[in-house]
N, C-alpha and C positions, 0 to 999 in steps of 0.2 A: 370529519375531515381532520387530518393531522395538522398540528400547528407548525408554522415556519418561523416563529418569533422566539428569539433567545430570551429567557426570563431576565428582566432587568437586574434583579438582585444577584444573578449568577454570571452576568456577562463578563466581568473582569476575570473570573476563574476560567471560563471557557476560552477566552482570548489567550490566557497564559498557556494553556495546554495546546491550543491550535498553533501558536507560534513556535513552541518548543518542539512539536512533533515534526516540523519541517526542517530539512537540513540546509536550506538556502544555498545549494550548490549552483555554480555557474554551469550552464549547458556547455558540453564539449563533445568532440568527435570520439566515438567509441566503436568497438567491434560489433556490438549487438545491443538492441533495445529489448528489454523484457517487460511486457505489460502484465502486471499482476492482476489476477481476477478479483472482482468485487462486485458490488451493486452499482458501481459508478461508471456509466457509459461514456463519460468524458475521457476515461483512460485510453480507449482505442482511438478516439478522435485526436487527442493530444499526441499520442504515439505516432499517428499518421502525420501530424504537422512536423514533428521532429524528424521523421523519416524524409519528408519532402525538403527539409532544410539541409539535408545531407549529413546529419549527425550520426547515422549508422546505416549500414547497407542491408541489414537483416533484422527481423523481428521474431520474437517468440511471445505468443500469448499463452499464459499458463493459468489453468483453473478449471476444475470440474464444477462442483457446486458446494456451497457452504450454507449454513443456516441463513435463510432470508433471500437466497438468490435462485432457488429452484423454480419458483413461479415466474420470476423475471426472465430467466434464461433456461428454459426447459431442456435445451440441448447442451447445456454447459456454458460456463462463462467464456472460456477461450474460444469456443466455436462462434458464439455471438460476437465477441470482440473482433475476431478475424473478419467477419462479414461487415461489421461497421467500419473497420479500417479500409477494406476494399471499396466500400461506398465512398470513402474519402480519397480514393485514388491510389492506394497502395497496391501494387501488383501481387497477385496471389502467390507467385513463386518466391516472393521476398518474405513470406510469413510461414513460420512453423507453428503448429498447435500442440500444446501439451495439455491433454484433456482430463487429467486425473487428480491433480493437486486439490486438496481441501483446506490447506492452510499455507501460510507464507513460507514455513520451512520446507514444505513439499514443493512449493513453487520453485524454490532455489534448487533443491536436490533433483527434482524431476527435469528441470530445464537443463541442468548440467548433464544429466544422463542422456537427454535427447541430443545434445551436441555430441556427446561421446558416441552415441549409436549412429550418427550420421558422419562420423569421421572428421568432425570440424572442431572438436574441443580444443585442440592445440592452437587454433586460430583465434580463440577468444581470450584476450588478455585484459579487456576492459568492457564493462557493461554499464548501461543506464537502466535503472529500475524506474518504471513509470507506474505510478500508483495514485490512489486518492491522496490528497495533501497530508492528512494526518497519519498516514501509514508509513511515511518516508523514514523516519528515524528508526522505527522498529524493523522495517525491511532492511535498512542499511546494516543494523547490528546483526541480524540473522545471516545476511549474505557474507559479511566479513568473517563470521564464525564457520559457516558451512562451505564456503567457496573462497578460501583465503588467497588463492592465487590470482584472483582478478581484482583490478581496480574498480571501485564502485562509485557511481554518481547517481543521485536520486533526482527525479523530476516529477513535477505535477504542474498543471496550469496554475499560474498566479491568479488567484481569484479572492476577492474579499470574503470574509467569513459569512456575512449575511447573504451574499449572493450564492455562496456554496450551499448554505442551508436551504435557501429558496429553491435551488436547482434540484436538490435531493427531495425536498417536499415534506420533510419530517424532522423537526428539530430534536425530538426525543431520540430518534435513531442516531442522529449525528452525535449528540452529546454522549449517549451510552457507548458508542463505538470509540469515540475520542478518549473517554475514561478508560475503557478496556485496553486500548493501544498504549496509553500512558503506563498503566500498571505493568504491562508486559516488558517495559524497559528495565525493570528490576527482577520480575519473575523469571523471564527467559534466561538471563545470565545465571541466576541461581540454579536453574534446571540444566544448565550446560548447553542451551540452545542458541545463545547469542553472545556477542562480546559485551563486556561491561561498558557503560557510558555514564558520565556524570549526570545526575538529575538534581538541579538546583532546588533549594528549599522552597522557593516560591512555587515551583511545579508540584512538589509533594503536598504543599498546603492547599493549592487549588484543587488537586486531585481529591484530597480528603474531604474538602467541603462539598464537592460534587457527589462523592459517595454518600456523605451524610444527607444530601438532598434527595437521595433515592436513585441515582443513576448507577445502578449496579448490574444491569442486565447482561453486560458483556464482560464482566470481570472473569478472570481465569479461575477455574475451580480450585487450583492449588493455593491461590491467594498468598503466595510467599511474600513476606515483608510488606503486606498491603499498606501498613501505616508508617513505613519507614520514612 
């Protein structure tokens, strides 16, 4: 059985990355909510809650499958997310499905193309990206680079770190993904895939300590500037 306990000796480093990964945006009214596919089924549930609060009139769930989600969502992340949102009371005609994206860049590109194909791209001037908490900053940077015309807000359910880990049920998976998302904050701009963002020294030091502790499974293969 997978552990759900953060190692005591690494808790401070995990908390640093967890806090930095979140944008801490205030919820606001936007033209569309975009639920980013992942292993986290709270994304469609929270997207439904924001919809019911009247923060956006339409939703796109984007995602096919990525490593680790095929068994969870055999028909694709976006399809399962749409079904979960409808179980939470969102009408089906308020939801579009983008079923092909396999990474966050494709989430953005394919969602934009979907709006264009439906003749509604001109109506989308602002979006909220709903994601797992530690995907926020990376998703924001990618969206600003690949869809610069829209104003971007990020949202995830506010949940304590320990509660989030317990909900996922696997602390190793959470820390590995958190480390990988942090690394992408400088790898992706170097590759031209995202805007540059400041990464404080405390974040880089926490990242390096977790890499040294063996949390390397989700590192980007390019590993540009991994130790910067």
